[in-house]
N, CA and C of each residue as an Amber inpcrd file, in Angstrom:
protein
   327
 224.7400000 363.7190000 162.7130000 225.4810000 364.6230000 161.9820000
 226.2950000 366.2060000 162.6420000 225.3160000 366.9250000 163.5560000
 224.9830000 367.9480000 164.4680000 225.7700000 367.6790000 165.6930000
 224.7670000 366.6760000 165.7520000 225.0530000 365.8630000 167.4160000
 226.5000000 365.5310000 167.3700000 226.7650000 364.8610000 166.5850000
 228.0840000 364.0260000 166.5010000 229.1410000 364.6680000 166.4750000
 229.1190000 365.9340000 165.4610000 230.2570000 366.8850000 164.8640000
 230.0910000 367.7000000 166.8020000 229.5250000 367.6500000 167.7950000
 229.0280000 368.9170000 168.9620000 230.0740000 368.0700000 169.4200000
 229.5840000 366.6530000 169.9690000 230.0610000 365.8270000 170.4140000
 231.3600000 365.6510000 170.3060000 231.9220000 365.3890000 169.5430000
 233.5310000 365.2750000 169.0320000 234.4150000 366.7530000 169.1450000
 233.8580000 367.7580000 169.1950000 234.3870000 369.1610000 169.5290000
 234.1710000 369.0390000 171.2160000 233.4720000 368.1310000 171.5670000
 233.6560000 368.4360000 173.1660000 232.9310000 370.0800000 173.5050000
 231.6390000 370.1580000 172.7950000 230.8020000 371.3120000 172.9510000
 229.4270000 371.0720000 173.9180000 230.0890000 370.5560000 175.1090000
 229.2390000 370.4320000 176.0100000 229.2320000 371.3110000 177.0850000
 227.8710000 371.8320000 176.9640000 227.8100000 373.0730000 178.0810000
 227.8380000 374.4920000 177.4020000 226.7530000 375.4880000 177.8400000
 226.6190000 376.9280000 177.3080000 228.1490000 377.4410000 176.9030000
 228.7600000 377.1050000 178.2090000 230.1320000 378.1840000 177.6740000
 231.0830000 377.3540000 177.0110000 230.8410000 375.8800000 176.4920000
 231.7200000 375.5540000 175.5670000 230.9790000 375.4290000 174.0900000
 229.9760000 376.3700000 173.7150000 228.9750000 376.4380000 173.0940000
 229.8930000 376.5690000 171.5780000 229.6160000 375.7890000 170.5490000
 230.7030000 376.1720000 169.2790000 229.5810000 377.3580000 168.5250000
 230.1850000 378.2710000 167.7940000 229.8490000 379.0450000 167.0050000
 229.0840000 379.2490000 166.1210000 227.9970000 379.3290000 165.4110000
 227.3540000 378.8250000 164.4440000 228.3040000 378.9280000 163.1480000
 229.0730000 380.1780000 163.1040000 229.7130000 380.0680000 161.7770000
 230.8390000 379.3040000 161.7580000 231.3300000 378.5550000 163.0380000
 232.7840000 377.7890000 162.9300000 232.0910000 376.3140000 162.3290000
 230.6760000 375.9090000 162.9480000 229.8480000 374.8610000 162.3620000
 229.8850000 374.7810000 161.3630000 229.4610000 376.1730000 160.7270000
 229.0050000 375.9760000 159.1420000 230.5230000 375.9890000 158.2680000
 231.2460000 376.2910000 158.8090000 232.4400000 376.1590000 158.0200000
 232.9540000 374.7430000 158.1730000 233.4890000 374.4740000 159.4880000
 233.5000000 372.8500000 159.6380000 233.0680000 371.8830000 158.8260000
 231.5900000 371.9610000 158.3740000 230.6410000 371.0670000 158.0830000
 230.6410000 371.4370000 156.5020000 230.9960000 372.7650000 156.4610000
 230.9060000 373.3640000 154.6750000 228.9080000 373.0750000 154.4850000
 228.6580000 373.8110000 155.1510000 226.7670000 373.8610000 155.4800000
 226.5300000 375.2430000 155.3580000 225.4440000 376.0650000 154.5160000
 225.1090000 377.4440000 155.3300000 224.2330000 377.2300000 156.0760000
 223.8220000 378.4930000 156.7920000 222.9420000 378.7000000 157.7020000
 221.7370000 378.3280000 157.9010000 220.7320000 378.2370000 156.2550000
 219.5770000 377.5280000 156.7620000 219.8460000 375.7780000 156.7950000
 220.5010000 375.7850000 156.0030000 221.4280000 374.0780000 155.9490000
 221.4650000 373.9390000 157.3570000 221.9370000 374.4190000 158.2160000
 222.4270000 373.9520000 159.5290000 221.1150000 374.2640000 160.6070000
 220.3810000 374.9420000 160.2810000 219.0750000 374.9560000 161.3390000
 218.3510000 373.8630000 160.5540000 218.3380000 373.4290000 159.0510000
 217.4250000 372.4040000 159.4090000 218.0580000 371.1290000 159.9830000
 219.0540000 370.8560000 159.9560000 219.9900000 370.0160000 160.4640000
 219.5130000 369.5300000 161.6460000 219.9100000 370.6400000 162.7740000
 219.5850000 371.0040000 163.8580000 217.9360000 370.4450000 164.4080000
 217.1440000 371.4480000 163.6240000 215.6980000 370.9250000 163.6880000
 215.4920000 369.3240000 163.3950000 215.8840000 368.7940000 162.2960000
 215.8090000 367.3390000 162.2060000 216.2500000 366.4060000 163.1740000
 217.3690000 367.0170000 163.7450000 217.9370000 366.1500000 165.3370000
 217.2740000 365.7950000 166.2080000 216.7130000 367.6020000 166.4360000
 215.8760000 367.3840000 167.6100000 214.6490000 367.1440000 167.2790000
 213.9690000 366.9540000 166.1970000 212.6780000 365.7730000 165.8400000
 212.9910000 364.6270000 166.0060000 214.5440000 364.3870000 166.1670000
 214.4930000 362.6760000 165.9520000 215.1960000 362.5640000 167.8750000
 214.7240000 363.4640000 168.5880000 215.2130000 363.3180000 169.9600000
 216.3620000 363.3240000 170.4490000 217.2940000 364.0380000 169.7700000
 218.5660000 364.6100000 170.5090000 218.5880000 366.0340000 170.8890000
 219.2100000 366.1620000 171.6170000 219.1590000 367.1980000 172.6810000
 220.6250000 368.4590000 172.2700000 219.7680000 369.3480000 171.5480000
 220.8540000 370.3260000 171.2590000 220.3920000 371.2600000 171.4040000
 221.1500000 371.8820000 172.0770000 221.0930000 373.4770000 172.7240000
 220.9910000 374.4180000 171.9840000 220.5510000 375.8460000 171.5000000
 221.3040000 377.1270000 171.1450000 221.2640000 377.9220000 171.8350000
 222.5630000 378.4120000 171.8480000 223.3280000 379.6740000 172.7810000
 222.5350000 380.7490000 172.2790000 222.1610000 381.8100000 173.4310000
 221.6970000 383.2460000 173.3080000 223.0770000 383.9600000 172.5530000
 224.4370000 383.2800000 172.2780000 225.4050000 384.2640000 171.5530000
 225.1830000 384.0280000 170.1370000 224.6440000 383.1390000 169.4660000
 224.7910000 382.3610000 168.4190000 225.4900000 380.9880000 168.3780000
 224.8890000 379.9600000 168.9270000 225.5780000 379.1710000 168.7050000
 225.2880000 377.5960000 169.2370000 225.6130000 376.6610000 169.4600000
 225.2400000 375.3670000 169.7700000 226.2060000 374.4490000 170.2800000
 225.4260000 373.8320000 171.1970000 226.0500000 372.9910000 172.2430000
 225.1620000 371.9180000 172.4230000 225.5100000 370.8440000 173.2880000
 224.5590000 370.0090000 174.0860000 225.1090000 370.3810000 175.8010000
 223.4420000 369.9310000 176.1040000 223.5300000 370.2780000 177.5700000
 224.2770000 369.3570000 177.8450000 224.9540000 369.9810000 179.4360000
 225.9000000 369.5080000 180.2900000 224.8580000 369.5280000 181.4440000
 224.0130000 369.7050000 181.7970000 223.2490000 369.4790000 183.0560000
 221.5940000 369.9020000 182.6240000 220.8080000 369.1830000 183.6830000
 219.4750000 369.7410000 183.6340000 218.9280000 371.0150000 183.4250000
 219.7700000 372.0960000 184.2850000 219.2530000 373.6400000 184.3280000
 219.7040000 373.6480000 182.5740000 220.2330000 373.1820000 181.9890000
 220.4370000 373.9280000 180.4640000 219.2330000 373.1270000 179.6550000
 219.0780000 371.8130000 180.0390000 217.5910000 371.4360000 179.1420000
 216.6510000 372.0820000 179.9570000 216.1280000 372.7890000 180.8100000
 215.2860000 373.4570000 181.2950000 215.1250000 374.8160000 180.5610000
 216.2570000 375.3950000 180.7620000 216.5990000 376.9510000 179.8950000
 215.8310000 376.4200000 178.5430000 216.5660000 375.4740000 177.3830000
 216.5680000 375.8970000 176.4430000 215.1560000 375.5180000 175.8090000
 214.1970000 374.5610000 177.0770000 212.5080000 374.3660000 176.5580000
 212.1750000 375.6490000 176.8090000 212.4770000 376.6700000 177.8330000
 212.1600000 377.7270000 177.9490000 212.1790000 378.6570000 176.9510000
 213.6680000 378.4710000 176.3980000 213.5440000 379.4600000 175.0310000
 212.8560000 379.1080000 174.0290000 212.8570000 377.6320000 173.4680000
 211.7000000 376.9470000 172.7700000 210.2300000 377.4620000 172.7360000
 209.8740000 377.1110000 174.0300000 208.5600000 377.7020000 174.2380000
 208.1640000 378.9090000 174.2090000 209.0400000 379.8960000 174.4680000
 209.0740000 381.4580000 174.2770000 208.7500000 381.6480000 172.5290000
 209.7820000 381.0680000 171.8530000 209.6110000 381.1680000 170.5370000
 208.2500000 380.6820000 169.9170000 208.2350000 379.5190000 170.3640000
 206.7620000 379.0660000 170.0540000 205.3940000 380.1860000 170.3030000
 205.5220000 380.4560000 171.4850000 204.4770000 381.7030000 171.6310000
 204.4450000 382.9580000 170.8040000 205.5900000 383.0940000 170.3920000
 205.7490000 384.2160000 169.9540000 205.3140000 384.2380000 168.2380000
 205.4130000 382.7700000 167.6900000 205.0780000 382.4160000 166.7110000
 203.3480000 382.0200000 166.3540000 202.9640000 381.2120000 167.3270000
 201.7770000 381.1360000 167.6450000 200.7770000 382.5940000 167.4610000
 201.5620000 383.5900000 168.0670000 200.4400000 384.6400000 168.2840000
 200.8730000 385.2050000 166.7160000 201.8640000 385.5400000 165.9770000
 201.5930000 385.8210000 164.5640000 200.8680000 384.6700000 163.6550000
 200.6290000 383.2560000 163.9360000 199.7200000 382.9000000 163.2050000
 198.2580000 383.1280000 163.5090000 198.0680000 383.4390000 164.6230000
 196.6530000 384.0110000 165.2490000 195.9190000 385.0450000 164.2500000
 197.0590000 386.2150000 164.1070000 196.3970000 387.1910000 163.0690000
 196.2920000 386.7580000 161.8920000 197.0400000 385.8650000 161.3790000
 196.7890000 385.4270000 159.7140000 195.3800000 384.2830000 159.8890000
 195.1210000 383.7100000 160.7610000 194.3440000 382.7280000 161.0200000
 192.8150000 383.3990000 160.9440000 192.5010000 384.9370000 161.8220000
 191.6320000 385.5440000 161.9870000 191.5760000 385.9280000 160.3640000
 192.5970000 386.7700000 159.6760000 192.5480000 387.3930000 158.2420000
 192.0970000 386.3120000 157.2850000 192.2510000 385.2020000 157.2460000
 191.8290000 383.7470000 156.6140000 190.1640000 383.3970000 157.1980000
 189.6860000 383.9890000 157.7880000 188.1350000 383.5930000 158.5070000
 187.7380000 384.6180000 157.8450000 187.9680000 385.7990000 157.7890000
 187.4460000 386.7830000 157.2370000 187.3110000 386.9490000 155.4390000
 188.5100000 386.3250000 155.0240000 188.5230000 386.2500000 153.7650000
 187.2090000 385.0050000 153.2220000 187.5450000 384.2900000 153.8300000
 186.5350000 382.5910000 153.8660000 185.0330000 383.4150000 154.3890000
 184.8480000 384.1500000 155.1060000 183.5860000 385.1410000 155.4410000
 182.6360000 385.6360000 154.1840000 184.3230000 386.6960000 153.5900000
 183.8040000 387.1630000 152.5190000 184.0080000 386.7900000 150.7300000
 184.2710000 386.0730000 151.2900000 184.6790000 385.4030000 149.9440000
 185.9050000 385.8190000 149.2230000 186.4970000 385.1110000 148.5600000
 187.9320000 385.3250000 147.8110000 188.0310000 386.7370000 146.9080000
 187.1130000 387.2100000 146.5400000 187.3990000 388.0510000 146.2430000
 188.2150000 389.2080000 146.3160000 189.0150000 389.8830000 145.8980000
 190.0100000 391.1690000 146.3370000 191.1060000 390.5050000 146.7040000
 191.7180000 391.4610000 147.3610000 192.7980000 391.5160000 148.0850000
 192.8580000 391.8970000 149.5900000 192.9590000 390.9120000 150.5410000
 192.8390000 391.2580000 151.8840000 193.3240000 392.6250000 152.0710000
 192.8560000 393.4490000 153.2120000 193.3260000 394.6190000 153.4150000
 193.5340000 395.7860000 152.7900000 193.3260000 395.5390000 151.4140000
 193.6560000 396.6440000 150.4460000 192.5310000 397.6080000 149.5950000
 191.1450000 397.2070000 150.3730000 189.7720000 397.6780000 149.7060000
 189.9890000 398.9830000 150.0400000 189.5030000 399.3130000 149.0620000
 189.7970000 401.4720000 149.1910000 188.4090000 401.1950000 150.0310000
 188.1870000 402.3270000 151.1680000 187.0150000 402.7510000 151.9630000
 186.6350000 404.2130000 151.3190000 185.4590000 404.0730000 151.2010000
 184.9820000 405.2980000 150.8140000 184.8600000 406.7580000 152.1390000
 185.5330000 407.4470000 151.4840000 185.3700000 408.5930000 152.2480000
 184.3820000 409.1340000 153.4060000
């Protein structure tokens, strides 16, 4: 759906990226829905790049594919770091038992 749309409007290469807003209006979808469609198509093997300026496009060359991979990896690393903090908290909860609310225990002065 998104891939075909980008192809139909010749959004090939970052300079030809379609804005998120224009895609949403053309396909009558909300932002979350659009993001889900893009994720689904990427999971199915479609190469859909996202622009730093807020849009989507099909890669025009290998450099754009490599740049998109690096952007996605950067996001992945950032999220992995956030998950690490929560994983640590869960281990503390398991070790102490499920009683109470994590991080809100009152400490004696």
